[in-house]
Jmol script that loads the backbone (N, CA, C; Angstrom):
load data "model"
ATOM      1  N   UNK A   1     122.627 102.955  97.582  1.00  0.00           N
ATOM      2  CA  UNK A   1     121.437 103.419  98.320  1.00  0.00           C
ATOM      3  C   UNK A   1     121.271 102.551  99.565  1.00  0.00           C
ATOM      4  N   UNK A   2     121.073 103.187 100.681  1.00  0.00           N
ATOM      5  CA  UNK A   2     120.969 102.436 101.931  1.00  0.00           C
ATOM      6  C   UNK A   2     119.553 101.923 102.152  1.00  0.00           C
ATOM      7  N   UNK A   3     119.467 100.882 102.970  1.00  0.00           N
ATOM      8  CA  UNK A   3     118.160 100.314 103.283  1.00  0.00           C
ATOM      9  C   UNK A   3     117.306 101.333 104.034  1.00  0.00           C
ATOM     10  N   UNK A   4     117.963 102.162 104.851  1.00  0.00           N
ATOM     11  CA  UNK A   4     117.239 103.188 105.599  1.00  0.00           C
ATOM     12  C   UNK A   4     116.536 104.151 104.649  1.00  0.00           C
ATOM     13  N   UNK A   5     117.198 104.469 103.533  1.00  0.00           N
ATOM     14  CA  UNK A   5     116.605 105.354 102.534  1.00  0.00           C
ATOM     15  C   UNK A   5     115.450 104.668 101.827  1.00  0.00           C
ATOM     16  N   UNK A   6     115.598 103.367 101.603  1.00  0.00           N
ATOM     17  CA  UNK A   6     114.583 102.630 100.843  1.00  0.00           C
ATOM     18  C   UNK A   6     113.325 102.332 101.641  1.00  0.00           C
ATOM     19  N   UNK A   7     113.448 102.168 102.948  1.00  0.00           N
ATOM     20  CA  UNK A   7     112.282 101.721 103.718  1.00  0.00           C
ATOM     21  C   UNK A   7     111.048 102.607 103.549  1.00  0.00           C
ATOM     22  N   UNK A   8     111.168 103.945 103.685  1.00  0.00           N
ATOM     23  CA  UNK A   8     109.971 104.776 103.467  1.00  0.00           C
ATOM     24  C   UNK A   8     109.428 104.626 102.044  1.00  0.00           C
ATOM     25  N   UNK A   9     110.335 104.501 101.078  1.00  0.00           N
ATOM     26  CA  UNK A   9     109.921 104.337  99.684  1.00  0.00           C
ATOM     27  C   UNK A   9     109.159 103.035  99.505  1.00  0.00           C
ATOM     28  N   UNK A  10     109.643 101.981 100.146  1.00  0.00           N
ATOM     29  CA  UNK A  10     108.967 100.690 100.040  1.00  0.00           C
ATOM     30  C   UNK A  10     107.591 100.747 100.684  1.00  0.00           C
ATOM     31  N   UNK A  11     107.478 101.456 101.803  1.00  0.00           N
ATOM     32  CA  UNK A  11     106.166 101.606 102.443  1.00  0.00           C
ATOM     33  C   UNK A  11     105.217 102.351 101.512  1.00  0.00           C
ATOM     34  N   UNK A  12     105.723 103.420 100.869  1.00  0.00           N
ATOM     35  CA  UNK A  12     104.905 104.164  99.909  1.00  0.00           C
ATOM     36  C   UNK A  12     104.512 103.263  98.750  1.00  0.00           C
ATOM     37  N   UNK A  13     105.470 102.474  98.285  1.00  0.00           N
ATOM     38  CA  UNK A  13     105.206 101.597  97.148  1.00  0.00           C
ATOM     39  C   UNK A  13     104.109 100.586  97.481  1.00  0.00           C
ATOM     40  N   UNK A  14     104.122 100.089  98.702  1.00  0.00           N
ATOM     41  CA  UNK A  14     103.077  99.141  99.117  1.00  0.00           C
ATOM     42  C   UNK A  14     101.711  99.815  99.040  1.00  0.00           C
ATOM     43  N   UNK A  15     101.625 101.038  99.539  1.00  0.00           N
ATOM     44  CA  UNK A  15     100.357 101.763  99.523  1.00  0.00           C
ATOM     45  C   UNK A  15      99.921 102.047  98.086  1.00  0.00           C
ATOM     46  N   UNK A  16     100.876 102.468  97.260  1.00  0.00           N
ATOM     47  CA  UNK A  16     100.570 102.748  95.855  1.00  0.00           C
ATOM     48  C   UNK A  16     100.120 101.465  95.165  1.00  0.00           C
ATOM     49  N   UNK A  17     100.843 100.376  95.434  1.00  0.00           N
ATOM     50  CA  UNK A  17     100.515  99.099  94.801  1.00  0.00           C
ATOM     51  C   UNK A  17      99.107  98.665  95.186  1.00  0.00           C
ATOM     52  N   UNK A  18      98.752  98.831  96.451  1.00  0.00           N
ATOM     53  CA  UNK A  18      97.423  98.440  96.899  1.00  0.00           C
ATOM     54  C   UNK A  18      96.357  99.216  96.134  1.00  0.00           C
ATOM     55  N   UNK A  19      96.592 100.522  95.960  1.00  0.00           N
ATOM     56  CA  UNK A  19      95.630 101.351  95.231  1.00  0.00           C
ATOM     57  C   UNK A  19      95.568 100.965  93.752  1.00  0.00           C
ATOM     58  N   UNK A  20      96.737 100.841  93.130  1.00  0.00           N
ATOM     59  CA  UNK A  20      96.772 100.609  91.694  1.00  0.00           C
ATOM     60  C   UNK A  20      96.421  99.182  91.314  1.00  0.00           C
ATOM     61  N   UNK A  21      96.726  98.234  92.206  1.00  0.00           N
ATOM     62  CA  UNK A  21      96.416  96.835  91.892  1.00  0.00           C
ATOM     63  C   UNK A  21      94.918  96.651  91.674  1.00  0.00           C
ATOM     64  N   UNK A  22      94.131  97.453  92.371  1.00  0.00           N
ATOM     65  CA  UNK A  22      92.678  97.388  92.213  1.00  0.00           C
ATOM     66  C   UNK A  22      92.306  97.737  90.775  1.00  0.00           C
ATOM     67  N   UNK A  23      93.068  98.625  90.181  1.00  0.00           N
ATOM     68  CA  UNK A  23      92.810  99.055  88.800  1.00  0.00           C
ATOM     69  C   UNK A  23      93.620  98.228  87.801  1.00  0.00           C
ATOM     70  N   UNK A  24      94.400  97.282  88.316  1.00  0.00           N
ATOM     71  CA  UNK A  24      95.167  96.414  87.434  1.00  0.00           C
ATOM     72  C   UNK A  24      96.355  97.112  86.795  1.00  0.00           C
ATOM     73  N   UNK A  25      96.978  98.064  87.539  1.00  0.00           N
ATOM     74  CA  UNK A  25      98.087  98.807  86.947  1.00  0.00           C
ATOM     75  C   UNK A  25      99.364  98.651  87.773  1.00  0.00           C
ATOM     76  N   UNK A  26      99.631  97.423  88.207  1.00  0.00           N
ATOM     77  CA  UNK A  26     100.839  97.136  88.977  1.00  0.00           C
ATOM     78  C   UNK A  26     102.094  97.502  88.186  1.00  0.00           C
ATOM     79  N   UNK A  27     102.018  97.340  86.863  1.00  0.00           N
ATOM     80  CA  UNK A  27     103.161  97.666  86.015  1.00  0.00           C
ATOM     81  C   UNK A  27     103.572  99.120  86.183  1.00  0.00           C
ATOM     82  N   UNK A  28     102.607  99.994  86.380  1.00  0.00           N
ATOM     83  CA  UNK A  28     102.901 101.411  86.560  1.00  0.00           C
ATOM     84  C   UNK A  28     103.735 101.632  87.825  1.00  0.00           C
ATOM     85  N   UNK A  29     103.462 100.852  88.860  1.00  0.00           N
ATOM     86  CA  UNK A  29     104.225 100.980  90.107  1.00  0.00           C
ATOM     87  C   UNK A  29     105.674 100.573  89.873  1.00  0.00           C
ATOM     88  N   UNK A  30     105.861  99.458  89.205  1.00  0.00           N
ATOM     89  CA  UNK A  30     107.207  98.964  88.928  1.00  0.00           C
ATOM     90  C   UNK A  30     107.984  99.979  88.107  1.00  0.00           C
ATOM     91  N   UNK A  31     107.347 100.513  87.072  1.00  0.00           N
ATOM     92  CA  UNK A  31     108.007 101.498  86.219  1.00  0.00           C
ATOM     93  C   UNK A  31     108.348 102.746  87.015  1.00  0.00           C
ATOM     94  N   UNK A  32     107.422 103.205  87.829  1.00  0.00           N
ATOM     95  CA  UNK A  32     107.641 104.398  88.652  1.00  0.00           C
ATOM     96  C   UNK A  32     108.833 104.194  89.582  1.00  0.00           C
ATOM     97  N   UNK A  33     108.906 103.032  90.207  1.00  0.00           N
ATOM     98  CA  UNK A  33     110.000 102.759  91.139  1.00  0.00           C
ATOM     99  C   UNK A  33     111.337 102.704  90.412  1.00  0.00           C
ATOM    100  N   UNK A  34     111.367 102.106  89.227  1.00  0.00           N
ATOM    101  CA  UNK A  34     112.607 102.022  88.464  1.00  0.00           C
ATOM    102  C   UNK A  34     113.087 103.420  88.100  1.00  0.00           C
ATOM    103  N   UNK A  35     112.176 104.290  87.674  1.00  0.00           N
ATOM    104  CA  UNK A  35     112.523 105.666  87.325  1.00  0.00           C
ATOM    105  C   UNK A  35     112.985 106.411  88.572  1.00  0.00           C
ATOM    106  N   UNK A  36     112.256 106.255  89.658  1.00  0.00           N
ATOM    107  CA  UNK A  36     112.575 106.946  90.904  1.00  0.00           C
ATOM    108  C   UNK A  36     113.968 106.557  91.389  1.00  0.00           C
ATOM    109  N   UNK A  37     114.257 105.257  91.360  1.00  0.00           N
ATOM    110  CA  UNK A  37     115.553 104.783  91.838  1.00  0.00           C
ATOM    111  C   UNK A  37     116.673 105.208  90.896  1.00  0.00           C
ATOM    112  N   UNK A  38     116.393 105.252  89.601  1.00  0.00           N
ATOM    113  CA  UNK A  38     117.392 105.711  88.632  1.00  0.00           C
ATOM    114  C   UNK A  38     117.717 107.180  88.873  1.00  0.00           C
ATOM    115  N   UNK A  39     116.697 107.975  89.128  1.00  0.00           N
ATOM    116  CA  UNK A  39     116.895 109.400  89.404  1.00  0.00           C
ATOM    117  C   UNK A  39     117.665 109.605  90.692  1.00  0.00           C
ATOM    118  N   UNK A  40     117.413 108.743  91.674  1.00  0.00           N
ATOM    119  CA  UNK A  40     118.063 108.871  92.975  1.00  0.00           C
ATOM    120  C   UNK A  40     119.565 108.603  92.865  1.00  0.00           C
ATOM    121  N   UNK A  41     119.960 107.722  91.963  1.00  0.00           N
ATOM    122  CA  UNK A  41     121.373 107.385  91.788  1.00  0.00           C
ATOM    123  C   UNK A  41     122.120 108.482  91.050  1.00  0.00           C
ATOM    124  N   UNK A  42     121.407 109.248  90.235  1.00  0.00           N
ATOM    125  CA  UNK A  42     122.048 110.267  89.402  1.00  0.00           C
ATOM    126  C   UNK A  42     122.723 111.334  90.251  1.00  0.00           C
TER     127      UNK A  42
END
end "model"
wireframe off; spacefill off
backbone 0.3
color backbone group
């Protein structure tokens, strides 16, 4: 996976993390990203 592909995803992840961190669900972001990246490799 190229960095160019990841950059928009990382920007989205930052926004998601900011929203979810308020609710204390950072773990959900990490899990979502792991699933997303696993699906992308398939």
